[in-house]
C-alpha positions as CSV (number, residue, x, y, z in Angstrom):
1,X,0.0,0.0,0.0
2,X,1.3,3.4,-0.9
3,X,1.6,6.1,1.8
4,X,0.7,9.8,1.7
5,X,4.4,10.6,1.4
6,X,4.5,9.0,-2.0
7,X,2.4,11.9,-3.5
8,X,0.5,15.0,-2.4
9,X,-1.5,13.9,0.6
10,X,-5.1,14.9,0.8
11,X,-6.1,17.0,3.8
12,X,-8.6,15.0,5.8
13,X,-11.3,16.2,8.2
14,X,-12.5,13.6,10.7
15,X,-15.8,14.3,12.4
16,X,-16.9,12.1,15.3
17,X,-14.3,10.9,17.8
18,X,-16.3,8.4,19.8
19,X,-15.5,4.8,20.5
20,X,-14.9,3.9,16.9
21,X,-14.0,7.3,15.5
22,X,-11.0,8.0,17.7
23,X,-9.0,5.0,16.8
24,X,-9.9,5.4,13.1
25,X,-8.7,9.0,13.2
26,X,-5.5,7.9,14.9
27,X,-4.9,5.4,12.1
28,X,-5.0,8.2,9.5
29,X,-2.8,10.5,11.6
30,X,-0.3,7.8,12.1
31,X,-0.3,7.1,8.3
32,X,0.9,10.7,7.7
33,X,-2.2,12.4,6.5
34,X,-2.7,16.1,7.4
35,X,-5.7,15.8,9.8
36,X,-8.2,18.2,11.2
37,X,-10.6,16.7,13.8
38,X,-13.9,17.8,15.4
39,X,-16.2,16.3,17.9
40,X,-19.4,17.8,19.4
41,X,-18.0,17.1,22.9
42,X,-14.8,19.1,22.5
43,X,-12.9,17.2,25.2
44,X,-12.8,14.1,23.0
45,X,-10.9,16.1,20.3
46,X,-8.4,17.9,22.5
47,X,-5.9,14.9,22.9
48,X,-5.4,14.9,19.1
49,X,-3.7,18.3,19.2
50,X,-0.7,16.7,21.0
51,X,-0.6,14.0,18.3
52,X,-0.2,16.6,15.5
53,X,-3.8,17.1,14.4
54,X,-5.6,20.4,14.1
55,X,-8.6,20.7,16.4
56,X,-11.4,22.7,14.8
57,X,-13.9,24.7,16.8
58,X,-16.8,23.6,14.6
59,X,-17.7,21.0,12.1
60,X,-17.9,23.7,9.4
61,X,-14.4,25.0,10.3
62,X,-13.1,21.4,10.2
63,X,-14.2,20.8,6.6
64,X,-13.6,24.1,4.9
65,X,-10.1,23.2,3.6
66,X,-10.6,19.4,3.5
67,X,-10.1,17.3,0.4
68,X,-11.7,14.3,2.1
69,X,-14.2,14.3,5.0
70,X,-14.7,11.2,7.1
71,X,-17.6,10.9,9.5
72,X,-18.2,8.3,12.2
73,X,-21.4,9.4,13.9
74,X,-24.0,7.7,16.1
75,X,-27.2,7.5,14.0
76,X,-29.1,9.1,11.1
77,X,-30.1,12.1,13.2
78,X,-26.5,12.9,14.1
79,X,-25.4,12.6,10.4
80,X,-28.2,15.0,9.4
81,X,-27.3,17.5,12.1
82,X,-23.6,17.5,11.0
83,X,-24.6,17.7,7.3
84,X,-26.7,20.8,8.1
85,X,-23.5,22.4,9.5
86,X,-21.0,21.4,6.9
87,X,-22.9,21.5,3.6
88,X,-22.3,25.2,3.0
89,X,-18.6,24.8,3.8
90,X,-17.8,21.9,1.6
91,X,-15.6,22.8,-1.4
92,X,-16.3,21.5,-4.9
93,X,-14.4,18.2,-5.4
94,X,-14.6,17.2,-1.8
95,X,-15.1,13.5,-1.1
96,X,-17.2,12.6,1.9
97,X,-16.8,9.1,3.4
98,X,-19.5,8.3,5.9
99,X,-18.6,5.3,8.0
100,X,-21.6,5.6,10.3
101,X,-24.3,2.9,10.4
102,X,-27.4,4.8,9.2
103,X,-29.1,2.6,6.6
104,X,-29.4,3.2,2.9
105,X,-32.4,5.6,3.0
106,X,-30.5,8.0,5.2
107,X,-27.4,7.7,2.9
108,X,-29.4,8.5,-0.2
109,X,-31.1,11.4,1.5
110,X,-27.8,12.8,2.6
111,X,-26.3,12.5,-0.9
112,X,-29.2,14.3,-2.4
113,X,-28.5,17.3,-0.2
114,X,-24.8,17.7,-1.0
115,X,-23.6,20.7,-3.0
116,X,-22.7,20.2,-6.6
117,X,-19.3,18.4,-7.2
118,X,-19.3,16.9,-3.7
119,X,-19.6,13.1,-3.6
120,X,-20.5,10.7,-0.9
121,X,-19.2,7.2,-0.3
122,X,-21.2,5.2,2.2
123,X,-18.6,3.1,4.0
124,X,-20.0,1.6,7.2
125,X,-17.6,-0.8,8.9
126,X,-17.8,-4.3,10.4
127,X,-15.6,-4.7,13.5
128,X,-15.4,-3.2,16.9
129,X,-13.0,-0.9,18.7
130,X,-10.2,-3.4,18.8
131,X,-10.2,-3.9,15.1
132,X,-10.5,-0.2,14.4
133,X,-7.3,0.4,16.4
134,X,-5.4,-2.2,14.3
135,X,-6.8,-1.2,10.9
136,X,-8.6,-4.5,10.5
137,X,-12.1,-3.3,9.8
138,X,-14.2,-4.6,7.0
139,X,-15.4,-1.6,5.1
140,X,-18.6,-2.0,3.1
141,X,-18.4,0.7,0.5
142,X,-21.1,2.0,-1.8
143,X,-20.4,4.5,-4.5
144,X,-17.2,5.6,-6.3
145,X,-14.4,4.5,-4.0
146,X,-11.5,4.9,-6.4
147,X,-10.6,8.4,-5.3
148,X,-10.6,7.5,-1.6
149,X,-9.4,3.8,-1.7
150,X,-6.0,4.6,-0.3
151,X,-7.5,6.4,2.6
152,X,-9.9,3.6,3.3
153,X,-7.1,1.1,3.0
154,X,-5.5,2.5,6.2
155,X,-8.7,1.7,8.1
156,X,-9.2,-1.9,6.8
157,X,-10.2,-4.1,3.9
158,X,-12.6,-2.6,1.4
159,X,-15.5,-4.6,0.0
160,X,-17.1,-2.9,-3.0
161,X,-20.9,-3.2,-2.8
162,X,-22.2,-1.2,-5.7
163,X,-24.0,2.1,-6.1
164,X,-24.5,4.7,-3.3
165,X,-26.4,3.2,-0.4
166,X,-25.4,-0.4,-1.1
167,X,-22.7,-0.4,1.6
168,X,-25.2,0.9,4.1
169,X,-27.7,-1.8,3.1
170,X,-25.2,-4.7,3.4
171,X,-24.1,-3.4,6.8
172,X,-27.7,-3.7,8.0
173,X,-28.0,-7.3,6.6
174,X,-24.7,-8.4,8.2
175,X,-24.9,-6.7,11.6
176,X,-28.6,-7.6,12.1
177,X,-27.7,-11.3,11.5
178,X,-24.7,-11.1,13.9
179,X,-26.7,-9.3,16.7
180,X,-29.5,-11.9,16.4
181,X,-27.0,-14.7,16.4
182,X,-25.3,-13.4,19.5
183,X,-28.6,-13.2,21.4
184,X,-29.6,-16.7,20.2
185,X,-26.2,-18.1,21.2
186,X,-26.6,-16.5,24.6
187,X,-29.9,-18.2,25.0
188,X,-28.4,-21.5,23.9
189,X,-25.9,-21.2,26.7
190,X,-28.7,-20.2,29.1
191,X,-30.7,-23.2,28.0
192,X,-27.8,-25.5,28.6
193,X,-27.4,-24.2,32.1
194,X,-31.1,-24.5,32.8
195,X,-31.0,-28.1,31.7
196,X,-28.2,-28.8,34.1
197,X,-25.5,-29.4,31.5
198,X,-21.8,-28.7,32.2
199,X,-20.9,-25.2,30.9
200,X,-17.7,-26.4,29.2
201,X,-19.7,-29.2,27.5
202,X,-22.1,-26.7,26.0
203,X,-19.5,-24.3,25.0
204,X,-17.4,-27.0,23.3
205,X,-20.5,-28.3,21.5
206,X,-21.3,-24.8,20.2
207,X,-17.7,-24.1,19.2
208,X,-17.7,-27.2,17.1
209,X,-21.0,-26.3,15.4
210,X,-21.7,-23.6,12.7
211,X,-22.3,-21.3,15.7
212,X,-18.6,-21.3,16.6
213,X,-17.9,-17.8,15.4
214,X,-21.0,-16.4,17.1
215,X,-20.0,-18.1,20.3
216,X,-16.7,-16.2,20.2
217,X,-18.5,-12.9,19.8
218,X,-21.0,-13.8,22.5
219,X,-18.2,-14.3,24.9
220,X,-15.9,-11.5,23.6
221,X,-13.9,-9.5,26.2
222,X,-11.9,-7.1,23.9
223,X,-14.7,-5.7,21.7
224,X,-16.8,-2.7,22.5
225,X,-20.0,-2.4,20.5
226,X,-22.5,-0.9,23.0
227,X,-25.9,-2.5,23.4
228,X,-27.5,0.9,22.6
229,X,-25.7,0.9,19.2
230,X,-26.8,-2.7,18.5
231,X,-30.4,-1.8,19.3
232,X,-30.1,1.2,16.9
233,X,-28.9,-1.1,14.1
234,X,-31.6,-3.7,14.7
235,X,-34.2,-0.9,14.8
236,X,-33.0,0.3,11.4
237,X,-33.3,-3.2,10.0
238,X,-36.8,-3.8,11.4
239,X,-37.9,-0.5,9.9
240,X,-36.8,-1.6,6.5
241,X,-38.5,-5.1,6.4
242,X,-40.9,-7.3,8.3
243,X,-38.5,-9.2,10.6
244,X,-40.4,-10.8,13.5
245,X,-37.3,-12.6,14.9
246,X,-35.3,-9.3,14.9
247,X,-38.2,-7.6,16.6
248,X,-37.9,-10.1,19.4
249,X,-34.1,-9.6,19.5
250,X,-34.7,-5.8,19.8
251,X,-37.1,-6.5,22.8
252,X,-34.2,-8.4,24.5
253,X,-31.8,-5.5,23.9
254,X,-34.2,-2.9,25.0
255,X,-35.1,-4.8,28.2
256,X,-31.7,-4.3,29.7
257,X,-31.3,-0.5,29.8
258,X,-28.5,-0.7,32.4
259,X,-26.3,-2.4,29.8
260,X,-26.8,0.3,27.2
261,X,-23.2,1.5,27.3
262,X,-21.8,-2.0,27.7
263,X,-20.5,-4.4,24.9
264,X,-23.1,-6.6,23.3
265,X,-21.5,-9.7,24.9
266,X,-22.8,-8.5,28.3
267,X,-26.3,-9.6,27.0
268,X,-24.9,-13.1,27.1
269,X,-23.8,-12.6,30.7
270,X,-27.3,-11.4,31.6
271,X,-29.1,-14.3,29.8
272,X,-26.8,-16.9,31.3
273,X,-27.0,-15.4,34.8
274,X,-30.8,-15.4,34.6
275,X,-30.7,-19.1,33.7
276,X,-28.3,-19.9,36.6
277,X,-30.5,-18.0,39.0
278,X,-33.5,-20.1,38.0
279,X,-31.5,-23.3,38.3
280,X,-30.1,-22.5,41.7
281,X,-33.6,-21.5,42.9
């Protein structure tokens, strides 16, 4: 992979320095790109000044000189709010990469509002904070990625999906299946406990089955994909299609508000703990 020192490096503005955005922005900074950062909660952006990034006082100020804008925001409402701020400041020729998980309808609505000669690549990612830090994300990209492929390559592996919105659509398909699988796997562990089976026996059986990868995610300790984000993604999926199983999964996620900021794997702990409580009672 070439580096920005091989040619004129594009100036990148990175907006949204939350759990995923911060390590992604650091990847681009470490790769040598001139970087301006902004976050609505300013304290999240301040540490980047010591790393060599410019810290902008507003989203509009961050993008005014940018060749590439990268956003990693919480939900469609957050993307819309930021677009309201930055649209007048975007220069012709600017490439906007939105890595947020907002669904294809929101992507297409955002693209329709862009100034002339500004293009949007929807590039939601698969992988949690640990993979963001190591540049091992799977990037599901819709739209013309050629002008920004090098930038994306520093964040992970790019999977071309098709026209604008297709990356966002595939993200919903994949993440909804994974979230549902994690919940079902957690229930399988809980069922084993309720039936009095040895925990290792159940785990080994699941690990040797097609559910092996989901078992790893259901028991993960290094990932950080908050339950509230998982619920948001399932809610987007259930709004797009009639998905009765996913509705039930969403009910499970929403029924544990105390876990909202915790990783999805904590749902497994809660399901398993409930089964153990019944067994011991």
